[in-house]
N, C-alpha and C positions, 0 to 999 in steps of 0.2 A: 471269589464272590462275583456273581454277575448282576448287572443292573436289571431291575424288573419294575413292572408297574405295581402301584399300590404300596407306596413307601411307608415304612414304619414311622411312628411318631418319635420325635426326639425326646429322650428322658435323661437328663443329666443335671448337675447342680449349677448350671450357668443361669444367667438372668434371662428375661424374656427376649431381649435382643438376640442373645446367642441362640435361643431356640428358633427365632425367626430365621436367622442365618442358616442354621442347620437344616431347617425344614426346606428352605430354598435349595440347598445343596442336594438334599435327598431327591427332590423332584427331578433333578438332572440324573441322579443315579437310577431313578425309577424309570428311565426312559423305556422305550420299546416303540409303540407307535408315537408317543408324544413327549419326547424329552430331549434333553441336551441342554446343559446350562452353562452360562458363564460369560457375561460381558466384563470388560475391564475399563479402567477409568483414566481418562485424560480429559475429562468432561467436555472440553471444547473439541468439537468434531474437527479433525483436520481433513482437508480435501485430499482425495487420492492423487498420487503423483501421476504425471502423464504416462509413465511406463512403469511396469512392475520392477521392483528392486530384486534382481536375480542373485541367488545365493552364491553362484560360482560363475566366473572366476572372481577371486577376491583381489583384484588388482586395484591400485598399483602396488600396494604393499601387503605382505602377509599380515593376518590379524595378530595383534599383540597378545602375548601370553605372560602370565606371572604365576608365581607360587609363593604362598605365605612363608614357606619353609626355606626359601633361598635368600641369598644376600640381597640387600636393597640399597638403593642410592640414597642413603640417609642424608637429610638436610639439617643444617644447624637449627637450633631452637627457634621456633616460629612465634614465640610469645609476642614480640612486637607487632608482627604482621597480623596475628590473630586479634590483638587488642584493637588495631586500627580497623579491621573489618567489622569487629563487634561494634565499634563506635559508629561505623557507617549504618549498621542495622538499627541502632538507636536513633540516628538522624532520620532514617526513613519514617519512623513513627512520629518523632517530635516535629519534624519540619515538613514532611511530605504527607502527613495526616493519615497514615495507615492505622487501622483500628488496633491491631495487635500482631506481634511477631515473636518467635522464639528461635534462638540460634545456638548451635554447639559446634565447636571446632576441636578436633582431636589430633594428636600426634604421638606416634610410638606407643599406642595402647593406653593413652591417658587423655583426659579432658583438659584442654588448655584454657578454654573459656566457654561458659554456658550461661545464657541469660534469657529472660523473658522481658518484653517491652510492650507498652500499651495496655489496653484493657480488653477483657473478654467480650464486652458488649452485652446488650440486653438489659433487663431490669437490674439495677444496682450493679452494673458491670464492675467486676473485680479486676485488680491488676493481673496481667499475665505473668505467671511464674514458671519455673522449670518443670513444675508438675501439672501445668495446665494442659488439658487434652485437646488435640486437634484431629480432624479427619485427615487420613493419609492419602486418600484417593489411590492413584496408581502406584504409589510407593508400596502398596499392599502386594503387588505382584512378586516382589522379591521374597516375601514370606512364603508364597506358594511354591516358588522354585526351590527355596531352601528346604522346606518340609519334604518336597518330593525327593530331593537329593538324600535326605536322611533316610527315607523309606527305601530308596534304591540301595543305599549302603547296607541296609538291613535285609535286603533280598525280597522285600514286600512289593516293590515296583521295579520296572525296567525301562530305561530311557527309550529303547528302540523297539519295544513291543507294540504292535498295533492296538490302539485303544478299543477297537471293536471286540477284542478278546474279552474285555470286561464290561463293555457297554455295547451289547449286541444290537441294540436299536439305533445306534449312531448311524446317521446317513448324511452324505453330501449329495449334491446333484449328480455327480459322476460316481457310479458304483465302484469302479476300480480305485478311485481316490479314497473312498470310504474305507477300503480295506488296507490302505497304506498309512493313514495318519497315525503317528506315534506320540508318546508322551513328550518327547523332545520337540516335535513339530508344534504341539500345543503351547509349550512354554517359551518357544523361541519365536512365536508369532509368524510361523511359516506353514500354517494349515493349508494355505492356498486360496483363502477367501479374499475378497476385496476389503479395503481398509474399513475398520469400524462397522462391520456388518451388524445391522439391527440395533446399533446404539440409539438411534433416534426413537425406535419403538420402545426401547428400554426406558428412555427418558420420558416417554409417553405413558409409562406404567403398564405396558404390556407384560404379563407375567413371564418370568424367565423360562419356565417349562415350555411355553408356547414358542418362544423365540428359539429355544434349543431345538425344538421339533422342526421349526422353519428353516434351519440350516440345510435341510434336505433340498430346499428350493433356492438357496442363495447362489448368486453367480460366483464362479471360480475364475481366478486370474492365472493360475498355474497349478501344476501338480504339487502335492504335499512335499515340503522340504525344499522347494525350488525357488521360492520368492518370499518377500516380506510383505505382510499385511497385518497391521496392528489391530488387535481384537480385544473385546471385553467379554462378550458372550461366549465365544468359542474358547477363550483362555480359561474360563471358569469351569470347563469340563474337568479340569484337574481335581476339583472338589468331589465330583462323582467318582473319579478314579481312586481318590484317597479312601472314600467310604467303601468302595468295592474291594480295595486291597486290605483294609484294616478292620472293617465293620464298625468304625467309629466316625463321628462327625468331623468334618474338615476343621472347623474352628476349634474344636476341642483338642485335636491333634496339634494344632499350632500352639495352643496354650501350654499343652503338656511338654512338647518337645522344644519350644523356642521361648515363649514369653516367660514361663516360670524359671527355667534354667538360667536365663540371662538376667533375671531380676527385673523384668519388665512388667511390674505389677499394676501399672496404670493402663496398660494396653488391653483393648477389648475389640469385639466385633459388633457392629450394628448401631442403629440410632438410639434405641432404648438405653444401651450401655453408655453411649456418649453422653446422653442427657442425665444419666444417673451419676456421672463422674463428679467428685467434689468440686473440681474446677474445670470448666470446659469452655472453649472459645466458640462464641456464636458466629455463624457465617454472615458475611456482609456483602451486599450488592450495592451498586451505585444507584442513588436516588437524587431527587432534585436538590436536596440540601446536603449532599455528600454521601457518606457510607451509611447504609440502613441495615440493621440486623434482621435476619429472617430465621425461620425454623429450618433446620437441615432437611434437605430433600432425601427421600428414602430410596429412590430408584436404583442408584448404584450400590446400595447396601444389599440389593437382591442378588448380587454376584460377588460374594465374599472374597474368593481368590483374587479377583481383579481389582477390587476397590473397597473392601469391607473393614479395614483396620482403623482403629482410633488409637492415638498414642501421644505421649508427652515428649518434650525435647530431652528430658532426662532419660526416658526409656530408649529413645532413638539414638542417644549418644552411646548407649550400651550395645545396641544393634549395630551401629557403625563400627565400633571397636571389634565386635565379633566378626563382622564381614571383612575386616582388614587383617584377620588372622590371629588376633590376640586372645581368643577364647577357644583354643583347640579342644578343650574338654567338652564343648558343645558343638562347634563347627570345625571339623578337621580340615587340614590342608587339602587333601584329595577332594573333599566335598566342595570346598570353595573354588578349587581349580575347575571343577565341572561346571558350576553355575556362572563363572566369570569368563568362560571360554567363548569367543565369538562364534555364532552359528550362521548368521545371514547378514549380508551387507544392507545398510540403510542409508544410501547416499543422500536422500532428502533431508536428513538431519543437519547436514553441513550448510544448508541454505535457509536456516531458521533465523533466530534472533542474532543481534549484532555480534555477540561473543562467539556464537557458533560459526558465523560466516568468516570471522577474522582468525579464529584460533584452531578450528577443527580441520584436519587434513583428510580424515576418513572416519567412518562410523559403522558400527555393527550392532545387532541385537544378540545378546547371549541368552541366558535363561532367567527371565525376570529382571534383567539389568541391561542397560545400554553400555557399549564399550566405545570410547572415543579415542582417536589419536589427537591429543591436545598439544599442538605444537611440537610433536615428536615424543610426547610422554603419554603413557596409558592413563586414561581417566575412566573409572567405573562410575556410572551415573544412572539416575532415573528421576523423572519429575512426575508430579501428580496434580490434577485439577478437577474439582467438581464445583457445583454452585457454592460460592462464598468461601472456598478454601483453595489454597495452593501450597505446594511443598516441593522440596528437592533434596536429594542426597547425592553426594559425589566424593570420590576419594582417589588419590594418586597412590596406587599400591606400591610402586617402586620407592617413592619418597616417604610413604607411610604417613600421609597427611589427609585428613578428610573433613567434611562439613555437612551439617544438616540444617535446613531452614524450614520452618513451618509458619504460615500466616493465614489469617482469617478474613481475607478480602480478595476480590477479583482483579488484582493488578499483577503485572509481570515484573514490576520494579525490583523486588528483592532477589530475582534471579541473578542480577548482576553481582550479588555477594559472592557467588561461587567463583567466577573468573577473577574477581578482585583479589580473592585469597590465592588462587592458583598462580596468577601472574606474579605475585610477590614471592611465593614459595619457589617458583622456577626462575626467578630473576628475569622475567620478560619485561619489555618496555612498558612503562606505566600507562594505563588507559583508564579513564573515568567511565565505568560501566553503569554508574548509578546516578550521576548528576548530583552527588553530595560532596565531592572533594572540595568544592569551593566554600562549603559551609564553615562557619567559625568553630574552633575547637571548644570554645566555651560560650554559652548563651545565657 
């Protein structure tokens, strides 16, 4: 199926939010003179690095690889470490004043600890529970890569087929580059565009279809597949490709192939669906008197593959377990190996937050996930950020330990929960990444 102008209207049994997401996706599918869709989310725009991160060579060390079906470096029961990190999460809310937070830690295919802390915010703010729904922002990208891998395994898509075969109106500034961009390039953030192309316009509510069309005028920093440039708009082209390959809406395919098989029944796409959830966390921004709840902004919901998912910590624990290889009935070992294989180096990642500077030796982007060398151990990771929400997911595949944290405020403090857990699991020297180690055990 080729993309064309004059998209059909979405008709399925999802809610209005889902319909909006689908309509947006279709607009990209309906390209020709005016389309191409898809920004991704890390809501805070990161400045472009001084030099492009070139895909090859991958020095100094070869990218890490792993297989869910191979022997792992099992670690002893992490119950004590998990409880300590969970306690730190609680202290961030009670002593540091975060509005709300949810955390899950898993080992060997089972949930070790899972809790919600704080309140949802807004009128009659309720306690955050394990079923409270948060926005995932860029954690949504892994769902896009996973769905694509499923369709590749079914023969409906191909990692290395030029996307112009199905989206004939797709254009970049350079004609030759337009002919080369593949599905792999889109999902590995190596289309060749400069970082976060047109994110600012997306945040200014410029319609996605117009931004997709404008990719034809966007500056290029390299040929497709040759360098890293994080995208939200271009990344979401995968939604058009899914429709062109299946004749079905992107968000419906994720529901059918991922959410429902994994029992992720609180997970949805779009703002309407978020606000219709029985329990959902309101986004909070800083105000004069502290954290102030606001209505979720809709801009990044217009690019569902990049940033459209809403989910609870319960659902995300199941997603994490599946990504770690414990649901082969839904996500096979070969499929996971595809999406977790490094594709392009991202050296700028090792110069970010304190734990990245001190623990990371190397960094890559795979397909919808980041791959880090964390003190000599492979860490599969991604973070997400939009107005009023933050989140992270990370796991050590060889040690079979992982963590997910979601929170409804614009602070980076909970990011330290991930290295706090990993250091304890890997017996690394203790380091207070949170500023909560000195707090009393009982208050």
